[in-house]
C-alpha positions in Angstrom: 7.5 12.5 -0.6 6.3 13.6 2.8 4.3 11.3 5.0 2.1 14.2 6.1 0.8 15.1 2.7 -3.0 15.0 2.7 -3.9 16.2 -0.8 -2.5 17.4 -4.1 -0.9 16.0 -7.1 2.3 16.4 -9.1 4.0 14.9 -12.0 7.4 13.1 -12.1 9.7 11.9 -14.8 8.3 9.3 -17.2 4.7 10.7 -16.7 4.2 8.7 -13.5 1.5 10.5 -11.6 1.7 11.0 -7.8 -1.6 11.8 -6.2 -2.0 12.2 -2.5 -5.4 11.0 -1.5 -6.1 10.6 2.2 -2.3 10.7 2.8 -1.6 7.9 0.3 0.9 8.3 -2.6 -0.5 6.8 -5.8 2.1 6.3 -8.5 0.5 4.6 -11.4 1.4 4.9 -15.1 -2.3 4.8 -16.2 -4.4 6.2 -13.4 -7.6 6.0 -15.5 -7.1 2.2 -16.0 -6.4 1.8 -12.3 -9.5 3.8 -11.3 -11.6 1.9 -13.8 -10.8 -1.4 -12.0 -11.8 0.2 -8.7 -14.8 2.4 -9.3 -16.1 2.2 -5.7 -12.7 3.2 -4.4 -12.5 6.0 -6.9 -15.9 7.3 -5.7 -14.6 7.4 -2.2 -11.6 9.3 -3.3 -13.8 11.9 -4.9 -16.3 12.2 -2.0 -13.6 12.4 0.6 -11.4 14.9 -1.2 -10.9 18.0 0.9 -9.3 20.3 -1.7 -11.0 21.8 -4.8 -7.8 21.0 -6.8 -8.0 17.3 -6.0 -11.8 17.2 -6.7 -11.1 18.9 -10.1 -8.3 16.4 -10.8 -10.6 13.4 -10.0 -13.6 14.9 -11.8 -11.5 15.2 -15.0 -10.5 11.5 -14.6 -14.2 10.6 -14.2 -15.0 11.3 -17.9 -12.3 8.8 -19.0 -13.2 5.9 -16.7 -14.4 2.7 -18.3 -17.2 1.6 -16.0 -17.4 -1.8 -17.8 -13.8 -2.6 -17.1 -13.0 -5.9 -15.3 -12.9 -5.2 -11.6 -9.8 -5.8 -9.6 -11.0 -4.6 -6.2 -11.0 -7.8 -4.1 -8.4 -6.3 -1.8 -10.0 -2.9 -1.6 -12.1 -1.8 1.4 -15.4 -3.1 -0.1 -13.8 -6.1 -1.8 -14.4 -9.7 -0.8 -11.0 -10.4 0.8 -10.1 -7.1 2.4 -11.9 -7.5 5.8 -10.8 -11.1 6.4 -7.2 -10.3 5.4 -7.1 -7.3 7.7 -8.7 -9.2 10.5 -6.2 -12.1 10.2 -3.2 -9.7 9.9 -4.3 -7.8 13.0 -3.8 -11.0 14.8 -7.4 -11.9 15.4 -6.5 -15.4 14.4 -7.2 -17.0 17.8 -10.9 -17.1 17.0 -10.4 -18.4 13.4 -11.9 -21.9 13.5 -9.6 -23.3 10.8 -6.4 -22.0 12.5 -7.7 -23.1 15.9 -8.3 -26.6 14.5 -4.7 -26.8 13.4 -3.6 -25.8 16.9 -0.9 -23.6 15.5 -0.1 -20.5 17.4 1.7 -18.7 14.6 0.9 -15.1 14.2 1.4 -13.3 10.9 3.9 -11.0 12.5 5.9 -14.0 13.7 6.1 -15.2 10.1 7.4 -11.8 8.9 9.8 -11.6 11.8 11.2 -15.0 10.9 11.4 -14.1 7.3 13.6 -11.1 8.0 15.6 -12.6 10.9 18.6 -13.6 8.7 18.8 -10.3 6.9 21.8 -8.4 8.2 21.4 -5.0 9.8 22.3 -2.3 7.2 21.9 1.2 8.7 22.7 2.8 5.3 20.6 0.5 3.2 17.3 1.1 1.4 14.8 -1.8 1.0 11.8 -2.3 -1.3 8.9 -4.5 -0.2 6.9 -5.6 -3.2 3.3 -6.6 -2.5 3.6 -5.3 1.1 -0.2 -5.7 1.8 -0.8 -4.3 5.3 2.8 -3.6 5.9 3.8 -6.2 8.5 6.9 -7.3 6.4 7.7 -3.7 5.7 7.7 -2.9 9.4 10.2 -5.7 10.1 12.4 -4.5 7.2 12.4 -1.0 8.7 14.2 -2.5 11.8 17.1 -3.5 9.5 17.4 -0.6 7.0 17.6 3.2 7.1 14.5 3.4 4.8 12.0 1.1 3.3 9.5 1.5 0.5 6.3 -0.6 0.7 4.6 -1.1 -2.7 1.1 -2.6 -3.2 -1.6 -2.1 -5.8 -4.3 -2.0 -3.2 -5.1 1.6 -2.0 -7.0 0.2 1.0 -4.0 -2.0 2.1 -1.6 0.9 1.8 -3.9 3.2 3.8 -4.1 0.5 6.6 -0.3 0.0 6.5 0.2 3.8 6.9 -2.2 3.8 9.9 -0.3 0.9 11.5 3.1 2.5 11.1 1.8 5.8 12.5 0.4 3.9 15.5 3.8 2.3 16.1 5.7 5.5 15.5 7.7 4.0 12.6 9.1 6.9 10.5 11.5 5.3 8.0 8.8 3.8 5.7 7.0 5.3 2.7 4.0 3.3 1.4 3.1 3.8 -2.3 0.2 2.5 -4.4 1.8 1.2 -7.5 2.0 -1.7 -9.9 5.0 -3.9 -8.9 5.5 -4.8 -12.6 5.8 -1.1 -13.5 7.7 0.6 -10.7 7.5 4.4 -10.6 11.2 4.8 -9.9 14.6 3.4 -10.7 15.6 0.6 -8.4 19.4 0.3 -8.9 20.2 2.0 -5.6 18.2 -0.3 -3.4 20.0 -2.8 -1.1 17.2 -5.4 -0.8 14.1 -6.4 -2.6 11.5 -8.5 -0.8 8.4 -9.8 -2.6 
């Protein structure tokens, strides 16, 4: 998977579908069910698609989407938790009244740095960060391993994580939208799992 892919789709073993949308790899066993739970996000995928091939792919999915499906978009861009989670993890906690009252000066990045501090450096290892959210823990793991996969079910979180790693110039991470209970690849060759 290339980090510079902007559009397209392909199929891999076990019928897992990889779609690149806005540079984000989506590897979901049932893409229709996933999109049905995130109708607003799906609409943005369609309207922001640059290639006719991607638009056609998404248009074909549209006919199968169940618009009455239970929504699971709390952590998507328009969801109720996305902005506050992003705000806090971008270290804007100083102005958070609750954290200010506790008088703790703990940054989210400090927590992830401490969490990974006892993991030994393994320049040949590959790590998997399950539920990586905005990628702060994944970035810390990338300092210890040759390559790290960050997995989260939120398209918006993965998109933000990719932006963050691009800004920092981190190149040994691949973020993937996927269900952590139904991983799109075999995991027997991974050195570390963090979740």
